[in-house]
C-alpha positions as CSV (number, residue, x, y, z in Angstrom):
1,M,119.3,8.9,160.8
2,A,119.7,11.3,157.7
3,N,117.2,11.7,154.7
4,V,114.3,10.9,156.9
5,L,112.1,12.9,154.8
6,T,113.5,12.3,151.4
7,D,111.1,9.4,150.9
8,L,108.3,11.5,152.1
9,A,109.0,14.5,149.8
10,A,106.1,13.8,147.2
11,D,103.5,13.7,150.0
12,I,104.8,16.8,151.5
13,Y,104.6,18.7,148.4
14,K,101.5,17.4,147.4
15,A,100.0,18.1,151.0
16,A,101.3,21.8,150.3
17,D,100.0,22.1,146.7
18,I,96.4,21.1,147.8
19,I,96.3,23.3,150.9
20,G,98.1,26.4,149.0
21,R,94.9,26.1,146.7
22,E,92.1,25.9,149.5
23,A,89.4,28.2,149.5
24,V,90.9,30.8,152.0
25,G,90.0,34.4,150.5
26,L,92.1,36.9,152.6
27,I,95.6,35.3,152.4
28,P,95.5,35.7,148.6
29,S,94.2,39.1,148.6
30,V,97.1,40.7,150.7
31,V,100.7,41.5,150.0
32,V,102.5,38.1,151.2
33,N,106.1,38.6,152.3
34,G,107.2,35.0,152.2
35,G,110.4,33.3,152.0
36,S,112.6,30.3,152.9
37,E,115.2,32.5,155.1
38,E,114.8,31.9,158.6
39,A,113.4,34.7,161.2
40,A,113.1,35.0,165.1
41,Q,110.4,35.4,166.8
42,G,110.1,39.3,167.6
43,D,112.0,40.4,164.5
44,V,111.1,43.8,163.4
45,V,109.6,44.6,159.9
46,R,109.7,48.2,158.7
47,S,107.8,50.3,155.8
48,H,107.7,54.0,155.0
49,S,105.1,56.5,155.3
50,T,105.0,59.3,153.2
51,P,102.6,62.4,153.9
52,A,100.3,64.4,151.9
53,A,101.8,66.6,149.3
54,T,101.5,70.5,149.5
55,V,100.1,72.0,146.7
56,N,101.1,75.7,146.1
57,S,98.7,78.0,144.4
58,S,101.3,80.4,142.7
59,A,104.5,80.3,140.5
60,T,105.9,83.7,141.1
61,P,108.8,84.7,138.4
62,A,112.0,85.1,139.9
63,M,115.5,84.8,139.3
64,T,116.4,82.2,142.3
65,I,114.8,79.3,142.9
66,P,112.0,78.7,144.9
67,E,112.8,76.3,148.1
68,G,111.0,72.8,148.4
69,D,108.0,71.9,150.7
70,D,109.8,70.0,153.3
71,Q,108.4,66.8,153.7
72,T,109.0,64.2,156.8
73,V,108.8,60.6,155.7
74,T,108.1,58.3,158.8
75,N,108.5,54.4,158.9
76,K,105.6,52.0,160.6
77,T,106.8,48.9,162.2
78,M,105.5,45.4,162.7
79,T,106.9,42.5,165.0
80,V,106.6,39.2,163.7
81,S,105.8,37.3,166.7
82,Q,103.0,34.8,166.1
83,I,103.8,31.1,166.1
84,A,101.8,28.0,164.4
85,S,102.5,24.4,165.3
86,V,101.3,21.1,164.6
87,R,103.5,18.0,166.2
88,I,102.5,14.4,165.0
89,P,104.2,11.6,167.1
90,W,104.8,8.3,165.5
91,T,105.8,4.7,167.2
92,G,107.6,2.1,165.5
93,E,104.3,-0.1,166.3
94,D,102.1,2.4,164.9
95,M,103.7,2.6,161.4
96,K,103.5,-1.4,161.8
97,H,100.0,-1.6,162.3
98,V,98.9,0.8,159.8
99,N,101.2,-0.7,156.9
100,N,98.6,-3.7,157.3
101,G,96.6,-1.3,155.9
102,S,96.1,2.1,154.2
103,G,99.9,2.3,154.6
104,F,102.1,4.9,156.6
105,E,102.8,7.2,153.5
106,T,99.2,7.6,152.9
107,I,98.1,8.2,156.3
108,Y,101.2,10.3,156.9
109,G,100.3,12.5,153.8
110,D,96.9,13.2,154.9
111,Q,98.2,14.2,158.2
112,I,100.5,16.7,156.8
113,Q,97.7,17.9,154.8
114,Q,95.8,18.6,157.7
115,A,98.5,20.2,159.7
116,M,98.8,22.8,156.7
117,R,95.1,23.2,156.5
118,A,94.8,24.1,160.4
119,I,97.8,26.1,160.1
120,S,96.3,28.0,157.1
121,N,93.6,28.6,158.5
122,T,94.6,29.9,161.7
123,I,96.6,32.4,159.7
124,E,93.9,33.3,157.6
125,A,92.0,34.0,160.7
126,H,94.5,36.4,162.0
127,V,94.8,38.4,158.7
128,A,91.1,38.8,158.9
129,S,91.2,40.0,162.6
130,I,94.3,42.3,161.9
131,A,92.3,43.9,159.0
132,Y,89.1,44.4,160.2
133,A,90.4,46.2,163.6
134,G,92.6,48.7,161.0
135,A,90.1,49.4,158.6
136,S,89.2,52.8,157.8
137,R,85.0,53.0,157.4
138,A,82.0,50.8,157.1
139,F,79.0,50.3,155.5
140,G,76.1,48.2,155.7
141,T,73.6,46.8,158.7
142,A,75.3,45.0,161.6
143,G,73.4,41.9,161.9
144,T,72.2,41.4,158.4
145,T,73.9,39.4,156.0
146,P,74.4,41.8,152.8
147,F,73.3,40.6,149.1
148,A,69.7,39.6,150.3
149,S,68.0,41.4,147.2
150,N,70.8,42.7,145.1
151,F,74.7,43.7,145.0
152,N,74.5,47.3,145.5
153,D,76.8,46.9,148.6
154,V,79.8,46.3,146.3
155,A,79.4,49.8,144.6
156,E,78.8,51.2,148.3
157,M,82.3,49.4,149.1
158,R,84.2,50.6,146.0
159,Q,82.9,54.2,146.8
160,I,84.5,54.0,150.5
161,L,88.0,53.1,148.6
162,L,87.9,55.4,146.3
163,D,87.1,58.6,148.4
164,N,89.9,57.1,150.5
165,G,92.2,57.9,147.3
166,M,93.0,54.0,146.8
167,P,93.2,52.8,143.1
168,V,90.0,50.6,142.3
169,T,90.8,50.2,138.7
170,D,94.0,48.3,138.7
171,G,92.6,44.8,139.6
172,Q,93.9,44.7,143.2
173,I,90.9,45.1,145.2
174,S,89.2,42.2,146.6
175,L,86.0,41.9,148.5
176,I,86.0,38.9,150.7
177,V,82.8,38.0,152.5
178,N,81.6,34.6,154.8
179,T,79.8,32.0,152.9
180,A,76.4,33.5,154.0
181,A,77.2,36.5,151.9
182,G,78.2,34.2,149.4
183,T,75.1,32.3,149.4
184,N,72.8,35.4,149.0
185,L,74.8,36.5,146.0
186,R,74.4,33.2,144.2
187,Q,70.9,33.5,144.7
188,L,70.6,36.9,142.9
189,A,68.9,36.1,139.5
190,Q,70.4,38.7,137.8
191,L,74.1,37.2,138.4
192,Q,72.5,33.8,137.5
193,K,71.4,34.5,134.0
194,V,74.1,34.4,131.3
195,N,72.8,36.7,129.2
196,E,73.0,39.4,132.5
197,S,76.0,38.4,134.1
198,G,78.2,37.4,131.0
199,G,79.3,34.0,131.9
200,S,77.7,30.8,133.3
201,D,80.5,30.0,135.8
202,L,78.4,31.2,138.9
203,L,75.5,29.1,137.4
204,R,77.3,26.1,136.4
205,Q,79.9,25.9,139.0
206,G,79.0,28.6,141.6
207,T,82.2,30.7,141.1
208,L,81.8,34.2,142.6
209,L,81.9,36.7,139.4
210,D,84.3,39.7,139.7
211,L,82.0,42.8,140.2
212,Q,82.5,46.6,139.7
213,G,86.5,45.8,139.9
214,F,86.2,43.7,142.9
215,M,87.7,40.2,143.1
216,L,84.8,38.5,144.9
217,K,86.0,35.5,147.4
218,E,84.8,34.0,150.1
219,S,86.7,32.8,153.6
220,A,85.3,31.0,156.6
221,Q,87.4,32.8,158.7
222,I,85.4,36.3,158.6
223,Q,85.5,37.5,162.0
224,V,82.4,38.7,164.3
225,H,83.2,41.6,166.3
226,T,81.4,42.4,169.8
227,K,80.7,45.6,170.5
228,G,82.6,47.7,173.4
229,T,80.3,48.4,176.3
230,A,81.2,52.4,176.5
231,T,78.2,54.8,176.8
232,G,78.0,58.4,177.0
233,L,81.1,59.3,175.4
234,D,81.0,62.9,173.2
235,A,83.6,65.1,171.5
236,A,86.1,66.8,174.0
237,G,86.7,70.2,172.1
238,G,85.8,68.9,168.6
239,E,88.1,67.9,165.2
240,P,88.8,69.3,162.0
241,I,87.9,67.2,158.8
242,G,91.0,64.5,158.2
243,E,91.7,64.1,162.1
244,T,92.4,60.6,163.1
245,S,92.9,61.0,166.7
246,V,89.5,61.9,168.4
247,V,89.2,63.0,172.2
248,L,86.4,62.0,174.1
249,D,85.0,62.3,177.2
250,G,81.6,62.1,179.3
251,G,82.0,58.1,179.0
252,D,80.8,55.7,181.9
253,G,84.2,54.2,181.7
254,G,83.1,51.0,179.8
255,T,85.1,50.1,176.5
256,L,85.6,51.2,173.4
257,L,87.4,48.4,171.4
258,S,89.6,48.2,168.4
259,G,87.3,47.2,165.6
260,D,84.3,49.2,166.7
261,V,82.2,51.0,164.3
262,V,81.1,54.4,165.8
263,T,79.0,57.3,164.5
264,F,78.7,60.7,165.3
265,A,75.4,63.0,165.5
266,G,75.0,64.5,162.7
267,D,77.3,62.7,160.5
268,T,76.2,59.3,158.4
269,N,80.0,58.0,158.4
270,K,80.7,54.9,160.1
271,Y,83.9,55.1,161.3
272,V,86.5,52.4,162.7
273,V,88.1,52.6,165.8
274,N,91.7,51.4,165.3
275,T,92.7,52.1,168.8
276,G,90.2,52.6,171.8
277,F,90.3,52.6,175.7
278,T,89.0,51.7,178.8
279,A,88.0,54.9,180.8
280,A,85.3,57.7,180.8
281,G,87.4,59.6,178.4
282,G,90.6,59.4,176.1
283,T,91.9,59.7,172.4
284,A,90.3,57.3,170.1
285,V,92.2,56.5,167.0
286,I,90.2,56.1,163.9
287,G,91.3,54.8,160.3
288,D,92.9,57.0,157.8
289,P,91.7,59.3,156.0
290,G,89.9,60.5,159.4
291,M,86.8,62.2,160.0
292,R,84.4,63.1,156.7
293,E,83.2,65.9,158.6
294,T,84.1,68.5,160.9
295,L,83.0,67.2,164.6
296,A,81.9,70.1,167.1
297,D,82.3,70.0,170.6
298,T,80.3,67.9,172.8
299,V,78.5,66.0,169.5
300,E,77.5,62.4,171.1
301,M,79.5,59.2,169.7
302,T,77.2,56.0,169.2
303,I,78.9,52.6,169.2
304,G,77.2,50.7,166.5
305,N,76.0,46.9,167.1
306,T,78.0,43.8,167.1
307,Y,78.8,42.6,163.5
308,T,80.2,40.3,161.0
309,A,83.2,41.8,159.4
310,N,83.4,41.3,155.6
311,L,86.3,43.0,154.1
312,A,86.9,45.4,150.9
313,V,91.0,45.2,150.8
314,H,93.9,47.0,148.3
315,R,96.6,44.2,148.2
316,S,98.8,46.9,149.0
317,A,97.0,47.8,152.3
318,V,97.8,44.8,154.3
319,E,100.9,42.8,154.5
320,L,101.3,39.1,155.8
321,V,104.8,38.1,156.9
322,M,105.3,34.2,156.9
323,R,108.7,32.7,157.5
324,P,110.3,29.6,159.1
325,L,111.3,29.8,162.7
326,Q,114.9,30.4,163.3
327,K,116.9,27.1,164.5
328,P,119.9,27.9,167.1
329,N,123.4,27.9,165.6
330,G,124.3,24.2,164.5
331,G,120.6,22.9,164.5
332,D,118.5,21.4,167.1
333,A,117.6,17.6,167.9
334,A,115.9,17.5,164.5
335,V,117.3,14.3,162.1
336,D,116.1,16.1,159.1
337,E,113.9,19.3,157.8
338,M,112.6,20.5,154.7
339,I,111.1,23.9,153.8
340,V,108.3,23.8,151.5
341,Q,106.8,27.2,150.2
342,D,103.7,27.1,148.1
343,P,104.2,29.1,144.8
344,M,100.2,30.1,144.9
345,S,99.7,31.3,148.1
346,G,103.5,31.9,149.2
347,L,102.9,30.3,152.7
348,V,106.1,28.8,154.1
349,F,106.0,25.6,156.0
350,R,109.1,23.7,157.7
351,I,108.9,20.3,158.1
352,S,111.4,19.0,160.7
353,A,111.7,14.9,161.8
354,Y,113.2,14.4,165.5
355,K,114.0,11.1,166.5
356,G,113.1,9.8,170.6
357,Y,113.4,6.4,172.2
358,N,111.2,3.8,169.8
359,K,109.0,7.1,168.6
360,A,109.6,9.5,166.1
361,M,108.0,13.1,165.7
362,F,107.2,15.4,162.6
363,D,106.8,18.9,163.5
364,I,105.4,21.4,161.0
365,T,105.8,25.2,162.4
366,A,105.3,28.5,160.8
367,L,106.2,32.2,162.3
368,Y,103.7,34.9,160.9
369,Q,102.3,38.1,161.5
370,A,99.8,40.6,159.9
371,K,99.9,44.5,159.4
372,V,97.4,47.1,158.0
373,W,99.9,49.4,156.4
374,N,97.0,51.8,155.3
375,S,93.8,51.7,156.9
376,D,92.4,53.8,153.7
377,G,92.8,50.5,151.9
378,V,90.5,48.8,154.2
379,G,86.7,48.8,154.3
380,I,84.2,46.9,156.4
381,L,80.9,45.5,154.8
382,L,78.9,44.9,157.7
383,G,76.9,41.7,158.1
């Protein structure tokens, strides 16, 4: 039976239109590499990485042109491996029953909307978990919701990205917070006053205003990170400014986790562990641009408390790849299918219709993966 989905196309596109504009803060804040072309689970996406430039301090006159400074351009890879799928079964009897009430098309459209909503929330949570674990540094107090009395934390997050060398005036930075932090912002008197905030959107509609170059957004999928259990770790030999691989020893064999926020005695910076270990010693990888101060031998490291990972993100730092899953040559048992891409969010959904014995099934599936390409473009506002 062909064209099963044709008559339902209006409901499908309406569902995509609604879900694509739901209040998800992270998906629209990163690079969305979406497309209708199929991809296979395990496909590799590559991005280049250029080194820091060498600055010469002299220009000696000569009859020969000086040699250039060699650079090694490396690449980073991302394996697209995440699948999100919702399957909706219908029997002929079910369709007959509901047509005596709300009608199949109405209920089916709502089911598609809920399926896309669930997939979008799953992807939003994935982006949030990848982004915070690949961040550079953090600011704030773990366990305390920010913006209780002012919005000074916005300036602190801007400074982290600025000190990291990221552009902060190009309109591409976002601060994505959970709803508790968003509520605190809405309660600040200086943002509610039209003469001070410059607009009535927050007062009348509750819309978060852009602050200090950041697009302020909320997400229900902001992650809570549970700290690792390691104690006693200290620097094994010390590290220079800019080092991202920090050798540690003296621990108790507990866990040092990706996403742990760590400090070193005498250094006020809060570094984010991108790669940890479970041992009495090992090499922890922290986010670029690495150590902000020289780390001496035997200086103790402390793992910060469990926290809520509100995020400051430059769009170029994080990429989300989303594709329809590759079907086998010649297709599978689906009798019809449709690929829907939301033009606002870039999310791509494949809807497939399958026919069985006195039963039909509608499948909504997406293949996706997120990656932090540049950790210096991501900071954590602790909550």
